[in-house]
C-alpha positions in Angstrom: 4.6 -7.8 -3.7 7.4 -6.5 -5.8 9.3 -3.4 -4.5 12.8 -2.0 -4.3 13.6 -4.3 -1.4 12.8 -7.4 -3.4 15.2 -7.2 -6.3 18.6 -8.8 -5.4 21.7 -7.2 -6.9 23.8 -10.4 -6.6 23.2 -14.0 -7.4 21.0 -15.7 -4.9 23.8 -18.3 -4.5 26.0 -15.6 -3.0 23.5 -14.8 -0.2 22.9 -16.8 2.9 19.9 -15.8 5.1 20.3 -16.0 8.9 18.9 -19.1 10.6 15.2 -19.1 11.4 14.6 -17.9 15.0 13.6 -20.6 17.5 10.1 -20.6 18.9 11.3 -18.9 22.0 13.2 -16.3 20.1 10.1 -15.6 17.9 8.1 -15.0 21.1 10.6 -12.6 22.5 10.8 -10.8 19.1 7.1 -10.5 18.8 6.8 -9.1 22.4 9.3 -6.4 21.5 7.5 -5.6 18.3 4.2 -5.4 20.2 5.7 -2.9 22.7 7.2 -0.9 19.8 3.9 -0.7 18.0 1.9 0.3 21.0 4.4 3.0 22.0 5.0 4.2 18.4 2.8 7.2 18.5 4.0 8.3 21.9 7.6 8.7 20.8 6.9 10.7 17.7 7.6 14.5 17.7 5.0 17.0 16.7 5.5 17.6 13.0 4.1 18.6 9.7 4.5 16.9 6.3 3.0 16.9 2.8 1.0 13.9 1.5 1.0 13.5 -2.3 -1.8 11.2 -3.2 -2.2 9.8 -6.8 -5.5 7.9 -7.4 -5.8 5.3 -10.1 -8.5 3.2 -11.6 -8.7 0.1 -13.7 -11.1 -2.6 -14.9 -10.8 -6.0 -13.3 -9.4 -8.4 -15.9 -9.8 -11.9 -14.4 -6.4 -12.3 -12.7 -4.4 -10.4 -15.3 -2.3 -7.4 -14.3 -4.4 -4.3 -13.9 -4.0 -1.5 -16.5 -3.9 1.4 -14.0 -5.0 4.8 -15.3 -4.5 8.0 -13.4 -7.7 9.5 -12.1 -6.5 12.6 -10.1 -3.8 14.0 -7.9 -4.3 15.4 -4.4 -1.8 17.3 -2.2 -2.5 17.4 1.5 -0.8 18.9 4.5 -0.7 16.6 7.5 -0.2 18.0 11.0 0.7 15.7 13.9 0.3 17.4 17.2 0.0 15.9 20.7 -0.4 12.4 19.2 -3.4 13.6 17.0 -3.3 13.9 13.3 -5.2 16.3 11.0 -5.1 16.5 7.2 -6.0 19.5 5.1 -6.4 19.3 1.3 -4.3 21.9 -0.4 -4.5 21.1 -4.1 -6.6 18.9 -6.4 -5.1 18.3 -9.9 -2.6 21.1 -9.3 -5.4 23.6 -8.4 -5.8 25.1 -5.0 -9.1 23.9 -3.3 -11.1 24.3 -0.1 -12.7 20.9 -0.5 -12.0 18.0 1.8 -11.5 14.4 0.8 -15.1 13.4 1.3 -16.4 16.2 -0.9 -13.9 15.3 -3.6 -15.5 11.9 -3.9 -13.7 8.8 -5.1 -11.8 6.2 -3.1 -10.2 7.3 0.2 -8.7 5.7 3.3 -8.1 6.8 6.8 -5.9 5.4 9.6 -2.7 4.9 7.6 -0.6 6.5 10.2 -0.1 4.6 13.5 -3.6 3.1 13.5 -2.7 0.0 11.6 0.2 -0.9 13.9 -1.7 -0.2 17.0 -4.8 -2.2 16.1 -2.8 -5.3 14.9 -0.7 -5.5 18.1 -3.3 -4.4 20.6 -3.6 -7.3 23.1 -7.4 -7.1 22.8 -7.2 -7.8 19.1 -5.8 -11.2 19.7 -4.0 -11.4 16.4 -2.4 -14.8 15.5 1.3 -14.4 14.5 3.5 -16.8 12.5 7.1 -16.6 11.3 7.3 -16.3 7.5 10.8 -15.8 6.1 13.9 -13.6 5.8 13.7 -10.7 3.3 17.0 -9.6 1.7 17.5 -5.9 1.3 18.7 -5.1 -2.2 22.3 -3.9 -2.5 23.2 -4.8 1.1 24.0 -7.8 3.2 21.1 -7.1 5.5 17.8 -8.9 6.0 14.5 -8.1 7.5 12.3 -10.7 9.4 8.8 -11.2 7.9 5.9 -12.4 10.0 2.3 -13.2 8.9 -0.8 -12.4 11.0 -4.5 -12.8 11.0 -7.4 -11.2 13.0 -10.9 -12.7 13.3 -13.9 -10.5 12.6 -15.1 -10.6 16.2 -12.0 -8.7 17.3 -11.4 -6.6 14.2 -11.7 -2.9 13.7 -11.1 -3.0 10.0 -13.9 -0.9 8.5 -15.1 -0.9 4.9 -17.5 1.9 4.0 -19.4 2.4 0.7 -22.0 5.2 0.8 -24.3 4.5 3.7 -23.0 0.9 4.3 -20.2 0.3 6.9 -19.0 -3.1 7.8 -16.2 -4.7 9.8 -14.3 -7.6 8.3 -11.7 -10.1 9.4 -8.2 -9.5 7.9 -4.8 -10.9 7.5 -1.4 -9.6 6.4 2.3 -9.5 7.0 4.9 -7.2 8.5 8.7 -6.8 8.2 10.8 -6.2 11.2 14.4 -4.9 11.6 16.2 -7.8 13.4 18.3 -5.3 15.5 15.8 -2.8 16.6 12.6 -4.9 16.2 11.0 -1.8 14.6 8.3 -2.5 11.9 9.6 -1.4 8.5 6.6 -2.4 6.4 3.1 -3.7 7.1 0.3 -5.1 4.7 -3.3 -5.6 5.7 -5.9 -7.4 3.5 -9.6 -7.8 4.3 -11.1 -11.2 4.1 -14.6 -12.8 4.2 -16.3 -9.7 2.8 -20.0 -10.4 2.5 -21.0 -11.2 -1.1 -23.7 -8.6 -1.2 -21.3 -5.8 -0.2 -20.2 -3.4 -3.0 -16.5 -4.1 -2.4 -15.1 -7.6 -2.9 -11.4 -6.8 -2.0 -9.5 -4.2 0.1 -5.8 -4.0 1.1 -3.4 -1.4 2.6 0.4 -1.5 2.5 2.5 1.0 4.4 6.3 1.4 4.1 8.3 3.2 6.7 11.7 5.0 6.4 14.0 7.0 8.6 13.5 10.8 8.4 15.3 13.6 10.2 13.3 16.2 12.1 15.2 19.0 13.9 18.4 16.9 13.9 16.7 13.8 15.3 15.9 10.6 13.4 12.5 9.0 13.5 11.0 6.0 11.6 8.0 7.6 9.7 5.7 6.6 6.9 7.3 6.8 3.4 4.5 5.5 1.1 1.0 3.9 1.4 -0.6 1.8 -1.3 -4.4 1.3 -0.8 -6.3 -0.9 -3.2 -10.0 -1.8 -3.4 -12.1 -3.7 -5.9 -15.8 -4.3 -6.6 -18.3 -4.6 -9.5 -15.5 -5.1 -12.0 -13.7 -1.9 -11.0 -10.4 -1.5 -9.2 -9.1 1.6 -7.4 -5.6 2.3 -6.1 -4.4 5.2 -4.0 -0.7 5.8 -3.7 0.4 8.2 -1.0 3.9 9.6 -0.6 4.8 11.3 2.6 7.4 14.1 2.1 9.1 17.2 3.6 8.8 16.4 7.3 9.4 19.4 9.5 8.9 20.1 13.2 5.5 21.5 14.2 5.5 24.9 15.8 3.1 27.8 16.3 4.7 29.5 13.2 4.4 26.5 10.9 0.9 25.7 12.0 -0.5 28.7 10.1 1.4 27.9 6.8 -1.3 25.8 5.2 -1.5 28.1 2.1 2.2 27.8 1.3 2.8 26.0 -2.0 3.8 22.4 -1.5 7.0 21.0 -2.9 7.0 20.4 -6.7 6.3 16.8 -7.5 6.2 17.1 -11.3 8.5 14.0 -11.7 5.8 11.7 -10.3 6.7 8.1 -10.1 4.5 5.5 -11.8 2.9 3.0 -9.5 4.8 -0.1 -8.8 3.7 -3.3 -10.5 0.6 -4.7 -8.8 0.9 -7.5 -6.3 0.7 -11.0 -7.8 
């Protein structure tokens, strides 16, 4: 997956990755990461933010890069209160609307927040973890640790739903960890072994985190989600940007009709994963 963290600004010969952690060190790191993931939601403040979602479509072209075409734009307000989240659609294609995501139709996803982390690291999930590699952060001397994981279908909670059909699939993926704090900075999940008679043949979800300040305190919160699905020769892509975090209060909870921040300078989607 190509993103801002993946483009080195210096010659690779100038960079030297840290040594690969020993098996014992990896076990200790993963124990810390598990505790972080399971406690993640508990340590977040009550807050409100905007979610700018751009939906794209493309025709599958046999392994070639998808030619993504914009389908629509949705602006939502997300409220996180007492460890529960609630989304409200504010605008659809720059017009105010009272519709919800289901009534708008098209591809949609849920559980982008803390659900992915919690389900991967829940002990009952029994995920299998393996060290992958060090990832250099562009423009710095810093690295993130990258691990791979897999979850069998019998312990999975990864749902795919099309109209009246709802299935659970096995999945695999990877996550990047800050070597100092052992916080998860990025996680990718991809469905596997989808039944051949199911309308979808592929599904993946990538979530990037970044540090945000709320009422003078810094928290690691979602920055962008990239959700992709494919089936019957059609590809869909939902890119969500989380912006304008602020502390939840009785006053802000009634401000759903306030115009969201202007996002006219919308970024084009990143190149598709190869």
